[in-house]
Structure formats: structure tokens, C-alpha cells
C-alpha positions in Angstrom: -24.5 -58.8 28.4 -24.4 -62.5 28.9 -26.1 -65.4 30.7 -24.6 -68.2 32.7 -25.9 -71.4 34.2 -25.9 -71.8 38.0 -26.4 -75.5 38.8 -28.7 -76.3 41.7 -28.8 -79.5 43.7 -32.0 -79.5 45.6 -35.8 -78.8 45.3 -35.5 -75.1 45.1 -38.3 -73.0 43.8 -38.4 -72.7 39.9 -36.1 -75.7 39.5 -35.9 -76.6 35.9 -33.7 -78.8 33.6 -31.8 -76.8 31.0 -30.9 -79.0 27.9 -28.1 -76.7 26.7 -26.3 -76.8 30.1 -27.4 -80.4 30.7 -28.3 -79.9 34.3 -30.9 -78.5 36.7 -29.9 -74.8 37.1 -30.8 -71.2 37.3 -30.0 -68.9 34.4 -28.7 -65.6 35.8 -28.3 -62.6 33.5 -25.3 -60.4 33.9 -24.6 -56.9 32.4 -21.2 -55.3 32.6 -19.6 -52.1 31.3 -15.9 -53.2 31.2 -15.2 -54.2 34.8 -18.2 -52.4 36.1 -21.1 -54.7 37.1 -24.4 -53.1 36.2 -26.9 -55.9 36.8 -27.2 -59.5 38.2 -30.7 -60.9 37.7 -31.6 -64.4 38.7 -33.9 -66.3 36.3 -35.3 -69.8 36.0 -33.7 -72.0 33.4 -37.0 -72.6 31.5 -36.8 -69.0 30.2 -35.3 -67.8 26.9 -31.7 -66.7 27.4 -32.8 -63.1 26.5 -35.8 -63.1 28.9 -36.0 -59.7 30.7 -32.9 -58.3 28.9 -34.8 -55.5 27.2 -36.3 -54.3 30.5 -32.9 -54.4 32.3 -31.2 -52.5 29.4 -33.9 -49.9 29.4 -33.5 -49.3 33.1 -29.7 -49.1 32.9 -29.6 -46.9 29.9 -32.1 -44.5 31.5 -29.9 -44.2 34.6 -26.7 -43.7 32.5 -28.3 -41.0 30.4 -29.7 -39.2 33.4 -26.0 -38.7 34.5 -24.4 -38.5 31.0 -27.1 -37.6 28.5 -24.7 -37.5 25.5 -22.8 -40.7 26.1 -22.9 -43.3 23.3 -24.0 -46.8 24.4 -23.1 -49.9 22.4 -24.6 -53.2 23.5 -22.7 -56.4 23.0 -24.0 -60.0 23.4 -23.9 -63.4 21.9 -26.4 -64.9 19.5 -28.9 -65.8 22.3 -29.7 -62.1 22.5 -30.2 -61.4 18.8 -34.0 -60.9 19.3 -36.2 -58.7 17.3 -37.7 -56.9 20.2 -34.4 -56.1 21.8 -32.9 -54.8 18.6 -36.0 -52.8 17.8 -35.8 -51.2 21.3 -32.1 -50.3 20.7 -32.9 -48.7 17.3 -35.8 -46.7 18.7 -33.7 -45.4 21.7 -30.4 -44.5 20.1 -28.5 -47.5 21.4 -26.1 -49.3 19.1 -25.7 -53.0 19.2 -23.6 -55.9 18.0 -24.9 -59.4 18.6 -23.7 -62.8 17.6 -25.9 -64.4 15.0 -26.5 -68.2 14.7 -25.3 -69.4 11.3 -27.7 -71.1 8.9 -27.5 -72.4 5.3 -28.5 -69.1 3.7 -25.9 -67.1 5.6 -23.1 -69.6 4.9 -24.2 -69.7 1.2 -23.9 -65.9 1.1 -20.2 -66.0 1.9 -19.3 -69.0 -0.3 -16.8 -67.0 -2.3 -15.0 -65.6 0.8 -14.8 -69.2 2.2 -13.1 -70.4 -1.0 -10.6 -67.5 -0.8 -9.9 -68.3 2.9 -9.4 -72.0 2.0 -7.0 -71.3 -0.8 -5.0 -68.8 1.4 -4.9 -71.4 4.2 -3.6 -74.1 1.8 -0.8 -71.7 0.7 0.2 -70.4 4.2 -0.4 -73.6 6.2 -2.2 -71.7 8.9 -5.7 -70.4 9.6 -6.9 -67.7 7.3 -10.0 -65.5 7.4 -11.9 -63.1 5.2 -14.5 -60.5 6.3 -17.5 -59.1 4.5 -20.6 -57.1 5.2 -24.0 -58.5 4.1 -25.8 -55.2 3.9 -29.4 -55.2 5.1 -29.5 -59.0 5.2 -32.9 -60.6 5.7 -32.1 -63.8 7.6 -35.7 -64.9 8.0 -35.2 -65.0 11.8 -38.6 -63.5 12.5 -37.3 -60.0 12.4 -39.6 -57.1 11.5 -37.1 -55.7 9.1 -33.7 -56.6 7.5 -30.5 -55.7 9.3 -26.8 -55.5 8.6 -24.8 -58.7 9.1 -21.0 -58.9 9.4 -19.5 -62.3 8.3 -16.2 -63.9 9.1 -15.3 -66.5 6.6 -12.5 -68.6 8.3 -10.7 -71.7 7.2 -9.4 -73.4 10.3 -8.0 -76.9 10.9 -8.8 -77.8 7.3 -12.4 -77.0 7.6 -14.8 -74.0 7.3 -15.5 -72.0 10.4 -18.0 -69.2 9.4 -19.2 -66.8 12.1 -21.8 -63.9 11.9 -22.9 -60.9 13.9 -25.8 -58.6 13.4 -25.2 -54.9 14.1 -26.4 -51.4 13.9 -22.9 -50.0 13.8 -22.0 -47.8 10.8 -19.1 -48.1 8.4 -17.6 -45.1 10.1 -17.1 -47.3 13.2 -14.8 -49.6 11.2 -14.6 -52.1 8.4 -16.0 -55.6 8.7 -12.8 -57.0 10.4 -12.7 -54.2 13.0 -16.4 -54.6 13.8 -16.0 -58.4 14.4 -12.5 -58.7 15.9 -12.0 -55.5 17.8 -15.6 -54.6 18.9 -17.5 -57.9 19.0 -14.8 -60.3 20.2 -13.9 -58.1 23.1 -17.2 -59.4 24.6 -15.4 -62.5 25.6 -13.6 -60.7 28.4 -16.9 -60.6 30.2 -16.7 -64.3 30.8 -13.8 -63.7 33.2 -15.9 -61.2 35.1 -18.7 -63.7 35.4 -16.3 -66.4 36.6 -15.0 -63.9 39.2 -18.6 -63.5 40.5 -19.6 -67.1 40.3 -16.4 -68.9 41.5 -14.5 -66.4 43.5 -17.3 -64.5 45.2 -19.8 -67.4 45.6 -22.6 -66.1 43.5 -23.4 -69.7 42.7 -24.5 -70.5 46.2 -28.2 -70.3 45.5 -29.3 -73.1 47.8 -32.2 -71.3 49.5 -35.7 -72.6 49.1 -37.2 -69.5 47.3 -36.2 -67.5 44.3 -36.4 -64.3 46.3 -33.9 -65.5 48.8 -31.6 -66.8 46.1 -31.8 -63.5 44.2 -30.7 -61.8 47.5 -27.7 -64.2 47.7 -26.8 -63.3 44.1 -27.0 -59.6 45.0 -24.7 -60.1 48.0 -22.1 -61.6 45.7 -22.7 -58.7 43.3 -22.2 -56.2 46.1 -18.9 -57.9 47.0 -17.8 -57.7 43.4 -18.5 -53.9 43.3 -16.5 -53.4 46.4 -13.5 -55.4 45.0 -13.7 -53.5 41.7 -13.7 -50.2 43.5 -10.7 -51.3 45.6 -8.8 -52.2 42.4 -9.8 -49.0 40.6 -9.1 -46.6 43.5 -7.0 -48.2 46.2 -4.7 -50.4 44.1 -4.2 -48.2 41.1 -0.6 -48.3 39.8 0.2 -51.5 41.7 0.6 -55.1 40.6 -2.8 -55.9 42.1 -4.8 -53.3 40.2 -6.1 -56.2 38.0 -6.0 -59.0 40.5 -9.1 -61.0 41.4 -10.1 -62.8 44.6 -9.0 -66.0 42.8 -5.6 -64.7 41.8 -2.4 -66.1 43.2 -0.2 -63.1 43.7 3.0 -62.5 45.7 3.6 -58.9 46.9 5.3 -57.0 49.7 4.2 -54.0 51.7 6.9 -51.4 52.4 
């Protein structure tokens, strides 16, 4: 699950300036399962990045479980989605999550020892070094109703500290701190390529109509096109060099 900014250049309905993106834009919400696009929701840029996420996830999980009642669902997202109401919904509905968590003085202070060890190791090796730890049931004072487990990455990179944190419901049986962060959470970054494919290759960013409803329809048209392309890759091009190609790929192939 992720949000992206969609710059607008007119007087469209719900036109707002977004300080983070430094432009007037929309803030569409995307939800993927691997390469499968599950949701594309247009939102105005004056909303919180997690606005409407809980409702979309509830709808999608209900549809998935109607077909596959015993499937395990793990939700990944960046720190913008580490909201108490969304995590509480996941915990109440048997959905695991792993979200980025914005660092603060208290969190960084809690991994001071690990940062020292990473710095010493980096000075010896001459390259970036990292250590991982779990801050069990950490109360981050982020307005959460209850404390939750935080996984920390203490990294020394380019001669400076680079700490990172995630909050998760995943159990130790799912892996140690390194696996939870590097193998499960960091795989979230692949979704950015899928968003680029929608926005750049399939013109999901062409939201120049006057109303939000019309622009949502334009976003859906691009989403439908993505679903067709994904099905073509998955079914028609399986086993070929184009099975992972995108509309923006430059590929040379021959038909025999």
C-alpha cells in the first residue's frame, strides 16, 4: 500500500497544495499484491496520506477471504500509514502488518548501543555496517492506544548514523529482526515500480478533467489497462523474455 502525488496544472475540483510534494496535486492511493493491482483511489492532497486506507483494506480483505478464507494477509506500507486505527483494525481482523515508523529521539536513544557497534564495525571494514534489534512492545508515544513491537535497523553509512524503524505485528517465528526488516519490509519498495508503470506508462496521471469524479474514472481506465497488461504478462507471455516487461520497457524480440 502506498500513495503517490499526481501534479495538476489547472483549476480542477479539490485542487490543493501539498507541502511534501511541493506542488498542487492529487494524492492517489494504490494497493498491490505483488504485481496484482487491487485498488487505485483518487484523493485530494489536503488529506492525510492514510486517509481511506482502512476502508479500502477492509473491502479488499473481505473479498479475498470470501474466495480464500484461510489465506494469510500481511499488509506493508511506509511510515505514513502507521496509524493507530489502521493497526487496530488489522489486529482485530487477523491481518498482520509491517509499517515504516518515523524515527524520533526516544527511538534513536533506544538503539544507542547498536549504533555504536555498527560505527565500530564500519570503521574496521571501511564499508556500511548495520545491526538489528527488536524493541519489544515499544511505546513510542505516537498516540497509539497500546504499545506495539518495533524493529530497529542501526546502520552506520557514509560516516554517519542512519537508523530506521518499522512497527509490526509479525511474530518471531516469521524471522529475526534482520529478516523482518530486509526481507519482508524492504520488498515494499518494488511497488514503486508498479506505481510508475501506472502513472508514467499508462497515463494514470492525466487527471485534467474538471471534477474529481471524472478524474477518478480516468484513473480507473489506467488501472484497467494495467490489469490487462499484467494478465498478458502472466498468461500470454509466460516463459518469454517479455514476461516481466512493462509498457515503458525497451525490448528487442523476434517472432518465429
